[in-house]
SEKEMI-947426 format. One record per residue (C-alpha): residue number from 1; residue in one letter; chain; y, z, x. Coordinates in Angstrom, 3 decimals, m for minus. Layout:
SEKEMI-947426
{NUM,'A','A',{Y,Z,X}}
...
This chain:
SEKEMI-947426
{1,'M','A',{78.179,93.112,119.963}}
{2,'P','A',{79.496,96.361,118.449}}
{3,'V','A',{77.295,98.930,116.774}}
{4,'T','A',{76.893,98.022,113.108}}
{5,'P','A',{78.450,98.216,110.630}}
{6,'F','A',{81.730,97.212,112.244}}
{7,'L','A',{85.148,95.857,111.310}}
{8,'C','A',{86.761,92.697,112.659}}
{9,'V','A',{90.469,92.289,111.964}}
{10,'I','A',{91.826,88.745,112.091}}
{11,'T','A',{95.492,88.344,112.916}}
{12,'D','A',{97.893,86.965,110.328}}
{13,'E','A',{100.351,84.237,111.277}}
{14,'S','A',{103.129,86.024,109.375}}
{15,'L','A',{103.023,89.075,111.659}}
{16,'C','A',{103.178,89.790,115.373}}
{17,'P','A',{99.505,89.638,116.371}}
{18,'V','A',{99.888,92.145,119.185}}
{19,'S','A',{101.404,94.866,116.988}}
{20,'L','A',{98.868,94.210,114.241}}
{21,'A','A',{95.986,94.360,116.701}}
{22,'E','A',{97.184,97.645,118.150}}
{23,'E','A',{97.376,99.271,114.714}}
{24,'A','A',{93.955,97.922,113.726}}
{25,'L','A',{92.393,99.197,116.944}}
{26,'K','A',{93.935,102.631,116.435}}
{27,'G','A',{92.342,102.629,112.981}}
{28,'G','A',{88.870,101.912,114.333}}
{29,'A','A',{88.435,98.128,114.334}}
{30,'A','A',{85.736,97.085,116.802}}
{31,'M','A',{86.799,93.454,117.085}}
{32,'I','A',{90.066,91.538,116.946}}
{33,'Q','A',{90.120,87.810,116.283}}
{34,'L','A',{93.331,86.180,117.454}}
{35,'R','A',{94.010,83.378,115.005}}
{36,'H','A',{97.211,81.308,114.954}}
{37,'K','A',{96.951,77.635,114.074}}
{38,'T','A',{100.504,76.604,115.006}}
{39,'A','A',{101.248,78.614,118.162}}
{40,'S','A',{101.521,76.867,121.500}}
{41,'G','A',{98.889,77.330,124.135}}
{42,'S','A',{101.255,79.403,126.285}}
{43,'Q','A',{102.091,81.699,123.380}}
{44,'L','A',{98.429,82.147,122.465}}
{45,'F','A',{97.611,82.962,126.067}}
{46,'A','A',{100.359,85.590,126.269}}
{47,'W','A',{99.233,87.208,123.022}}
{48,'A','A',{95.608,87.139,124.123}}
{49,'V','A',{96.361,88.876,127.420}}
{50,'A','A',{98.384,91.571,125.643}}
{51,'I','A',{95.745,92.159,122.958}}
{52,'R','A',{92.969,92.197,125.555}}
{53,'K','A',{94.620,95.209,127.210}}
{54,'F','A',{94.595,97.124,123.929}}
{55,'C','A',{90.994,96.101,123.269}}
{56,'R','A',{89.950,97.467,126.647}}
{57,'Q','A',{91.801,100.706,125.901}}
{58,'Y','A',{89.964,101.141,122.600}}
{59,'H','A',{86.618,99.759,123.814}}
{60,'A','A',{86.785,96.849,121.363}}
{61,'L','A',{86.167,93.113,121.610}}
{62,'L','A',{88.630,90.223,121.502}}
{63,'V','A',{87.655,86.755,120.332}}
{64,'I','A',{89.982,83.771,120.113}}
{65,'N','A',{89.872,81.503,117.098}}
{66,'D','A',{89.140,77.829,117.930}}
{67,'R','A',{90.510,77.802,121.489}}
{68,'L','A',{87.721,78.142,124.021}}
{69,'D','A',{90.167,77.390,126.842}}
{70,'I','A',{92.436,80.287,125.862}}
{71,'A','A',{89.449,82.598,125.513}}
{72,'M','A',{88.229,81.834,129.022}}
{73,'A','A',{91.654,81.814,130.661}}
{74,'S','A',{92.785,85.107,129.115}}
{75,'G','A',{89.610,87.028,129.842}}
{76,'A','A',{88.805,87.472,126.172}}
{77,'D','A',{85.260,88.411,125.209}}
{78,'G','A',{84.586,85.217,123.320}}
{79,'V','A',{85.583,82.514,120.884}}
{80,'H','A',{85.187,82.001,117.157}}
{81,'L','A',{84.466,78.443,116.031}}
{82,'G','A',{84.783,76.799,112.643}}
{83,'Q','A',{82.591,74.025,111.313}}
{84,'E','A',{85.136,71.429,112.462}}
{85,'D','A',{85.563,72.867,115.941}}
{86,'M','A',{83.518,72.309,119.084}}
{87,'P','A',{79.794,72.742,118.312}}
{88,'A','A',{78.431,76.129,119.321}}
{89,'A','A',{75.741,74.475,121.447}}
{90,'V','A',{78.416,72.698,123.519}}
{91,'A','A',{80.498,75.845,123.836}}
{92,'R','A',{77.446,77.756,125.017}}
{93,'K','A',{76.853,75.226,127.798}}
{94,'I','A',{80.422,75.767,128.967}}
{95,'V','A',{80.614,79.570,128.841}}
{96,'G','A',{77.003,80.465,129.581}}
{97,'K','A',{75.678,83.821,128.436}}
{98,'N','A',{78.665,85.932,129.375}}
{99,'H','A',{80.900,85.124,126.401}}
{100,'I','A',{80.467,85.822,122.693}}
{101,'I','A',{80.408,82.855,120.330}}
{102,'G','A',{81.022,83.418,116.646}}
{103,'V','A',{80.702,80.649,114.059}}
{104,'T','A',{82.055,80.356,110.536}}
{105,'A','A',{79.447,79.382,107.938}}
{106,'S','A',{79.685,78.899,104.195}}
{107,'S','A',{75.972,78.537,103.480}}
{108,'V','A',{72.635,79.830,104.680}}
{109,'H','A',{71.881,76.399,106.153}}
{110,'E','A',{75.067,76.377,108.265}}
{111,'A','A',{74.352,79.928,109.395}}
{112,'I','A',{70.836,79.065,110.535}}
{113,'E','A',{72.100,76.011,112.415}}
{114,'A','A',{74.727,78.108,114.172}}
{115,'E','A',{72.160,80.678,115.249}}
{116,'N','A',{69.907,77.907,116.576}}
{117,'D','A',{72.880,76.506,118.507}}
{118,'G','A',{73.443,79.789,120.299}}
{119,'A','A',{75.905,81.716,118.129}}
{120,'D','A',{76.048,85.481,118.662}}
{121,'Y','A',{77.313,86.253,115.176}}
{122,'I','A',{78.181,84.507,111.918}}
{123,'G','A',{81.344,84.853,109.846}}
{124,'L','A',{79.920,84.108,106.393}}
{125,'G','A',{82.150,83.330,103.461}}
{126,'H','A',{84.190,83.264,101.587}}
{127,'I','A',{82.313,85.941,99.679}}
{128,'Y','A',{85.035,86.648,97.105}}
{129,'P','A',{88.227,84.812,96.105}}
{130,'T','A',{90.841,85.120,98.832}}
{131,'S','A',{94.540,84.434,99.164}}
{132,'S','A',{94.596,84.477,102.966}}
{133,'K','A',{93.484,80.857,103.326}}
{134,'E','A',{93.505,77.858,101.017}}
{135,'K','A',{89.950,77.235,99.837}}
{136,'I','A',{88.598,74.167,98.056}}
{137,'N','A',{85.128,75.542,97.403}}
{138,'S','A',{84.217,78.456,95.155}}
{139,'P','A',{83.207,81.826,96.654}}
{140,'I','A',{79.594,81.879,97.812}}
{141,'G','A',{78.967,85.390,96.487}}
{142,'I','A',{77.017,88.354,97.748}}
{143,'E','A',{73.592,86.917,96.933}}
{144,'T','A',{74.100,84.238,99.588}}
{145,'L','A',{75.125,87.030,101.930}}
{146,'R','A',{71.894,88.872,101.169}}
{147,'Q','A',{69.809,85.745,101.852}}
{148,'A','A',{71.539,84.953,105.140}}
{149,'S','A',{71.370,88.542,106.371}}
{150,'A','A',{67.640,88.686,105.646}}
{151,'I','A',{66.885,85.452,107.508}}
{152,'L','A',{69.170,85.623,110.538}}
{153,'S','A',{68.471,87.746,113.577}}
{154,'I','A',{72.147,87.860,114.652}}
{155,'P','A',{74.937,89.889,113.003}}
{156,'V','A',{76.475,88.501,109.821}}
{157,'L','A',{80.094,89.396,109.100}}
{158,'A','A',{81.169,89.069,105.477}}
{159,'I','A',{84.586,87.454,105.124}}
{160,'G','A',{86.796,86.401,102.255}}
{161,'G','A',{88.310,88.744,99.719}}
{162,'I','A',{86.939,91.847,101.439}}
{163,'S','A',{88.736,95.095,100.626}}
{164,'S','A',{88.084,98.807,100.839}}
{165,'E','A',{86.814,98.589,97.248}}
{166,'N','A',{84.007,96.098,97.956}}
{167,'A','A',{83.366,96.516,101.691}}
{168,'G','A',{80.645,99.093,101.117}}
{169,'L','A',{78.879,96.774,98.687}}
{170,'V','A',{78.662,93.866,101.140}}
{171,'I','A',{77.249,96.223,103.770}}
{172,'S','A',{74.592,97.295,101.262}}
{173,'F','A',{73.723,93.610,100.792}}
{174,'G','A',{72.884,93.271,104.472}}
{175,'A','A',{76.140,92.446,106.239}}
{176,'S','A',{76.459,93.804,109.761}}
{177,'G','A',{80.169,94.200,109.227}}
{178,'V','A',{83.234,92.766,107.554}}
{179,'A','A',{86.094,90.571,108.722}}
{180,'V','A',{89.481,90.814,107.032}}
{181,'I','A',{92.956,89.359,107.192}}
{182,'S','A',{95.146,90.372,104.261}}
{183,'A','A',{93.398,93.682,103.571}}
{184,'V','A',{95.010,94.944,106.789}}
{185,'S','A',{97.883,92.598,107.595}}
{186,'R','A',{99.491,92.732,104.141}}
{187,'A','A',{99.030,96.444,103.654}}
{188,'E','A',{102.041,98.744,103.789}}
{189,'S','A',{100.391,100.463,106.723}}
{190,'P','A',{97.846,98.377,108.676}}
{191,'L','A',{96.676,101.570,110.391}}
{192,'T','A',{95.962,103.345,107.112}}
{193,'A','A',{94.333,100.229,105.648}}
{194,'T','A',{92.045,99.917,108.663}}
{195,'R','A',{90.996,103.534,108.379}}
{196,'G','A',{90.245,102.991,104.689}}
{197,'L','A',{88.012,100.040,105.483}}
{198,'M','A',{86.235,102.034,108.170}}
{199,'R','A',{85.502,104.806,105.678}}
{200,'A','A',{84.203,102.225,103.201}}
{201,'I','A',{81.713,100.685,105.629}}
{202,'N','A',{80.801,103.987,107.309}}
{203,'P','A',{80.929,106.509,104.445}}
{204,'K','A',{78.893,109.102,106.366}}
{205,'K','A',{81.368,109.302,109.242}}
């Protein structure tokens, strides 16, 4: 896992994921999550291979959302699983110790279960209201983030409504990093937005 605190940029289905990933990596992102719910397997594989090359160039990690098969076939560093995806414990049996497994959690209980099942990091949220994904439940807030970060021994990435204005706050509440979609993908300049987030989570650099 990257040195904390770190930034994970999740690709947006409205933009070319390869171009977005390149700009985010130039700006200092340490992890790219390739996420595209409607793309074909062949398209995901092609994107993953292209993004992996940029990640190697910038010494960053690539994880694939949902698709363990694409992650393994493309040489990505790991997979990110939601609560409705393959259980982390099953994924761990398939990939062994050489691949990263991230798991989305919306409560401390889900986060603890994921860690016990072999997750390497947790994407906890949504912390704040977000427009990137349709959400039925209310934001869990930064106090839940503080509780999870204090209990878990693996990195906790805060996700959901994270911006350069609040990224520093979630780090101060124990997050190992932040994961964003719209804060970078919907910015006029993804490169500039990424640099702004990096300054927010690493103000001394």
